[in-house]
Each structure stands twice: as C-alpha cells, then as structure tokens.
C-alpha positions, 0 to 999 in steps of 0.5 A: 499099525496105524501111525498115531497122530499128535494130539492137538489141544485147544490151548495151543491156539488160544494165545493168538486168538485171545489177542485178536478177539480182544483187539476186535472187541475193543474196536467194536465196544469203544467205537460203538460207545463213542458213536452212541454217546455222541448221537445221544447228545443230539449231534448231527450225522456228519459229526457222529461219523467224524467222531467214529472215524477219529475213534477208530484211528486214535484207538488203532494207533493207541493199541499199536503203540501200547502193544509195541512198547510193551512187547519191545520191553519184553524183548529187551528183557529176553535179550538181556536174559539170553546174554547173561545165560551166554556169559554164564555158559562161557564162565562155568559150563560144568556148573550150567550142566549141573543146573540143567540136570537139576531142572530135569531131576525136578521134572521127574527124571532119574539123576543118571538120565537127567545128566545124559539128557542135559549133556546131549542137549548142551552138546547140540545147543547149550544156549537154546537148551538153557533158554528153553528149560531154564528161562522158558524162552523159545524162538516160537514164543519170542517177543515180536514188537512190530508184529504185535503192534500191527496185529493189535492195530489191525484187529482193533480197526477191523472191529471198529469198522462194524459200528462205523459202517452201520452208523454211516448207512443208518437213518438218524432216528435208527442210528443208535438202535442199529449200531447197538444191535449190530455191535452186540450181535458181533460181540456175541459171535466173537465171544462164542468163537473165542470160547469154542476155540478155547474149549470153554462154554460158548453161551456163557462166554458170549453172553458175558462179553455182550452184557458188559459191552452193553453196559459200556454203551449204556453208560456212554449214551447216558453221559452223552444224553446228559451233556447234550442237554447241558452244553 
C-alpha cells in the first residue's frame, strides 16, 4: 500500500509571500511614483535619481522600523501571555487541565477523550499545550522583530531598485514612460505570482494591483507637473 502524503494547502505559504510581495509592491509604487512626480516637475536627471535613491533608503528604513516596532509589540504581548499562563499552571494545575479539556470538547471531542488528550499533552509540555490550544501561539508563529524588519526593508529595496534602475539608464524624454511601463509590468507579475501561490484568480489580482498603482503614479505625476509650473 502506498503511503499517503500529507496534503499541502496553498494557504500555508500565503503569510510570508503576502509580506514579501507587499514590501516589493510598496517599493515599486512609492519609488516609481516619486521618480515620475519629480520628472513631471521638469527636474534634471541628477535630481530625479537623487530623489529616487532618497526614496529607496527612506522607504526601506521606514518599513524596517515600522515592522520592528509592530512585531516587537506583538512579541511583548505574547511573552506576557505566556508568563501569565505559566503562573496559572503553577497556581491551579487541575483547573488548567479542566480548561484545556473544555477547549477540546468545544472542538468536537467527547468528554472522556478530551480529558485523556489534555492529560497526555500537559504531561508532555503543559505550557506548550496551553500556548498552542488556548492562546493560539507556537514556536513556528512566534513574532520575530529583527527578521520581520530585515525582510520588510529587503523586499521594499528590491522593489524600489526596479524603477530606479530604469530611470538611471533612460533618456530624459523617455524616462517617465519607461519607468511607468517597467513598474506596471513588474506589478502585474508580482500580483499574478501572489495570486497563483494563494490559489486566487491570477488575472483579476494582477490587474487590480497594476490599476491602483497606475492611479498612484498618475496622481503623483499630476501633482509634480502642477507644482513644477508654479514653483
């Protein structure tokens, strides 16, 4: 008899993929919009590139700091919850066993089986059992602030490099068109990849990402052109 393989669901990988794609999308949209806006204001090539580089660095740092603070707050909350659970286990082990039993009963187990499962899991690692089934925490999903900050900064910078590289090699009269075209193509691709990995409609997701990004670039270009004629 062939051994049955575990099913692999798309949803298991959408978390990290969503974060990476979101960071790259932000990098592309913000940097390309900045470049297009400055270029529409009739700035020279050197100032356009300087603005793009500044946007890349500032955006990556902002993403990193914001993600670090957010995830660190989550980590502090998780640590406090675990400490409280540890104290409750020391004060009332029997009561915590009843609490875990109730959780399993509500999930569909019969009372006798729920008691046995709770007992065995608490004998193995009581804190881990309560962290997982009462608090919804596990080592796999634990908040990691440094990793989150580096990932966000890296994905943003990776995305931002695309419009910046195009702007660096484009002729002044072609800069806006090439930057927008390259950015939208990459956004279509990223939107499609994320949708494919998550099992969603590829075309719809790709078009949605590109459409809203095109709107952001158009608005920024309009503001740049308006200010360029009045300042």
